[in-house]
N, C-alpha and C positions, 0 to 999 in steps of 0.2 A: 580560563585556560592558563596553564603555568607558563611564566615568562622564561625565555632562554637567553643565554649570553648573546646569541646571534639574533638581532632584531629582524634580520632577513628571514630566518627560519620561522619566527613568529608570524611574519607577514605571509609567508607561504601557507602556513597552517590556517590562518584566517581566511585566505583566498579560497582554499579548498572547502573550508566549512561553509563559506558563502555560496559556493557553487553547488554544494549538496543541498542547501536550503532552496536555492533557485530551482534545482531539479524537483525537489519536493513540491514547490509551488506549481510547476508545470503539470506534475502528475495529479495534484489536487484539482487543477483546472480540467484535466482530461476526465477525471472521474465525475466532476460536476456536469460536464457536457454529456457524458454517457448517461447520467441519471436524467438529464433533461430530454435526451433522445428517447429514453424509456417512458418518461412521464407524458410526453407530447407526441410520441411517434414522429419525431422530427428528423428528416434526412439532413437538414442543415447542421444539426448538432452532431449527427453521425460523421459528417465530413470534417467538422472541427476537431473531433477526437482523432481522426486519421492524420490531420495536419499537425496536431500537437505531438503525435507519436514520432514523427520525423525529428522534431526538435528534442524530444526526450532522449531518443537513441543517440543523437549527435552529442548531446551534453554528457551522457554516460561515458562515451568514448573519450571525450575531453578530460573528464575527471579521472578516469583510469590512467590516462597518459600523465596527468599532473602528479598523481600519486606515485607512479613508477619512477618519475624523475626525482621526486623528493626522496624516496627511499634510496635510490642509487646515489644521490649526491650527499645526503645527510647521514645515511646509515644509522637511523634512529634506534634507540634501545628502550626497553621497558615501557613506560607509560606512553611515550611518543609513538612507539610502534603499535601499541594497543589502539591509540587514537587513529592512526592511519588505517589500520585494519578495520576499525569500526566505520570509518568513512567509506572504505571500499565495500564492505558488506551492506551498509545502509544504501549506497548507490545501487547495488545489485537488486536489493529488495524494492527500491523505488521504481526501477526500470521494469521489474516484473509486475508491479501494480499497474504501471502504464499499459503493459501487455494485456492485463485482465480488463482494463477499461476499454481497450481496443476490441477485445473479444465481445464485451457487452454491446458495443456499437455495431459490430458486424451481425450479431444476433438480432438486434433491433431492425437493421436493414432487411434481414431475411424475413422478419415478421411483416414489415411494411410491404415488401415486394410480393409476398404470397397473399396479400389482401386479407390477412387474418382479422377476425372480429376484435373490435376494441373492448369487448366485454371480457377479455382475458384477465385473470386475477393478478393484476400488476401492483395493486395498492400495497400488499404485504411486502412485495419485492422492493418497492420504493422505501419502505420503512427500514428494511435491512441495508439498502444501499446508503441511506442517510447515516445509519449507524456506522457503517464502514468508512464513509467519508469523514465523519466526525472523529473516528478513531485515528485515521491518518493525520488529521490536523493536530490532535493531541500528541501523537507520537513525534511529529516534527517539532512541536513546541517543547516537549520534554527533552528531545535530543539537543536542541539549541541551548537549553538551560542545564543540561546534564542532571535532570531531576529524577532521582530513582523512585521517589514516592509516586510521582505521576506515572512512571513506567509500570510500577506494580498495579496501579489502578487500570491501566490499559490491558494488562494481562488478564485481569478479572473481567473486564468489559467484553473482551473477545468472545467469551462464553455466550454472551447474549446474541451475538451474530450467528453462532453455531446453532443456538436454539431456534432462531428465526428461520434459518436454512432448513432444519429438520421439519419444522411446522409447515413451511411452504411446500416442501416435497410431498408431504402427506396430502395437502390440499390439492396440489397439481395432479396427483394420481387419481383422486376422486373426480376432478374436473374432466380428465381424459376418459375415464370410465363412463361418465354420464353423456359425453358427446365425443365420439371417436373422430369427428371432423377436426377437432382441436388438437389432435395428437402432435402434428408437425410443429405448429407454433408453440405448443406447450413444451416440447423438447427444447426449442430455442430458449424459452424462459428458464428451463432447468439449467442450461449452460450459463445463462446470465446469473442465476442464483449461485451457481458454483463459483463464478468469477468474483462475485461479491464476497463470498466466504473466503476466497483466497486473498482478497485485498485485506480483510481483517487479519488473516494469518501473517501476512507480510508486515502489517503494522505491529503485530505482536513481536515479530522477529526484531524490528527496530527497537522496541521497548526492551527486549532482552539484551540488545547491544549496549544500551545505556547502562544497565546494571553491570555488564561485563567491563565496560570502560571505567566506571567509577570504582567498583569494588574489586576488579581483577578476577572475578569469578564467573565462569561460564555456566549460565543457568538454563541453557537449552535442555529440554526433556527433563525438567525438574519440577516437582510439585509446587503449587503456590505456597503451601505451608513452609517448605524448605527455603523458598525464595524469601519469604517474609522473615525467616530466621537469619538469613544472610544480611538483610537490611536493618536488623535491630541494632 
């Protein structure tokens, strides 16, 4: 991070950066417990996700307040403003990932409470969930290092989660057709699958923010080929 004449400004930027990373860690934990809830049909893990959601929401509000204060006091320009905008957007994406983890946990609770059979096809879903969790971890690491090459790799890897989602939906439709009694819990699994896909999408958004921050180019809705040309 570029040094400023005001060491206080540098300290403020470093503090916000640390808070964003703290938020990312909380959301990673949320997703991890949501995956455990799904793997073990654990109500304890479901409750842990709900408890973490409260902390995630409170930290998001704190970060937004800190960013507003810095912008009002420092009136940053150019790259500093890009950095603060990136912090704000990363925070929003992380909070939404936490929402998706909470949604996963609520669906697991629904499956448990309806006494659904444990023969539900959750293995493929856990594979996709682990991919999404890994993608978030890589996105946070790349954001901390402002690593555009790692960001590009994340954009490519998100396609794998989309493929897993499409394959799982096809399998789930077959499963419901073979045994109509599984329709209700299968719909819960469908909502979980969609939440996992959205976690991947939000990690992709964070990766795009890294490229925007380093290169000053907005690469949203841009093909991978064009993004690679930006990074050459």
